[in-house]
C-alpha positions in Angstrom: 22.8 32.7 -19.5 19.3 33.5 -20.7 16.5 31.5 -19.2 13.9 30.1 -21.5 10.3 29.8 -20.3 8.0 27.2 -21.9 4.3 26.8 -21.5 3.0 23.3 -22.3 -0.4 21.8 -22.4 -0.4 18.7 -20.2 -3.0 16.0 -19.8 -2.6 13.9 -16.6 -3.8 10.4 -16.1 -3.8 9.7 -12.4 -4.1 6.2 -10.9 -2.1 4.6 -13.7 -1.7 1.0 -12.7 1.7 0.2 -14.3 3.6 3.2 -15.2 4.8 6.7 -14.4 6.0 8.4 -17.5 5.8 11.5 -19.8 4.6 10.8 -23.4 4.8 13.5 -26.1 1.7 13.6 -28.2 1.6 14.4 -32.0 0.2 17.9 -31.3 3.1 18.8 -29.1 1.2 18.4 -25.8 2.3 15.9 -23.1 0.4 13.0 -21.6 1.6 12.3 -18.1 0.8 9.0 -16.4 1.2 8.7 -12.7 0.4 6.1 -10.1 -0.6 8.9 -7.6 -4.3 9.5 -6.9 -5.9 12.8 -7.6 -6.4 13.4 -3.9 -5.0 16.2 -1.8 -2.7 17.4 -4.7 -0.8 14.1 -4.9 -1.2 13.7 -8.6 -0.1 17.4 -9.1 3.0 16.7 -7.0 3.8 13.7 -9.1 3.2 15.7 -12.3 5.7 18.3 -11.1 8.3 15.6 -10.2 7.9 13.7 -13.5 8.2 16.9 -15.6 11.2 18.0 -13.7 12.9 14.7 -14.4 11.8 14.8 -18.0 13.3 18.2 -18.6 16.2 17.8 -16.2 15.4 20.8 -14.1 14.7 21.3 -10.4 11.1 20.9 -9.3 11.1 24.5 -8.3 11.2 25.5 -12.0 8.0 23.6 -12.8 4.7 25.5 -12.1 1.1 24.6 -12.8 -0.2 27.8 -14.3 -3.8 26.8 -15.0 -5.9 23.7 -14.3 -4.7 22.6 -10.9 -8.0 20.7 -10.3 -8.5 19.6 -13.9 -6.9 16.8 -15.9 -5.9 19.3 -18.6 -3.3 21.7 -17.3 -1.0 24.5 -18.5 2.4 24.0 -17.1 5.3 26.6 -17.2 8.8 25.3 -17.1 11.9 27.5 -16.7 14.7 25.7 -18.6 
């Protein structure tokens, strides 16, 4: 089986009051809402967890390639 690697532009919205979800944007990028705060990597951990659930892959296959400290990130997913 051949593994496919995707790189996706993701915008994260930490401290979301009511929801944790992944929303596909019209340009193909993703908006990820998380209740986690952007402190000590908590929002990034939540981002990895939510994307792993969204694509039905283990968390180990989701990697933040660029933008670890930014709201806009490039994420690589091995599906």
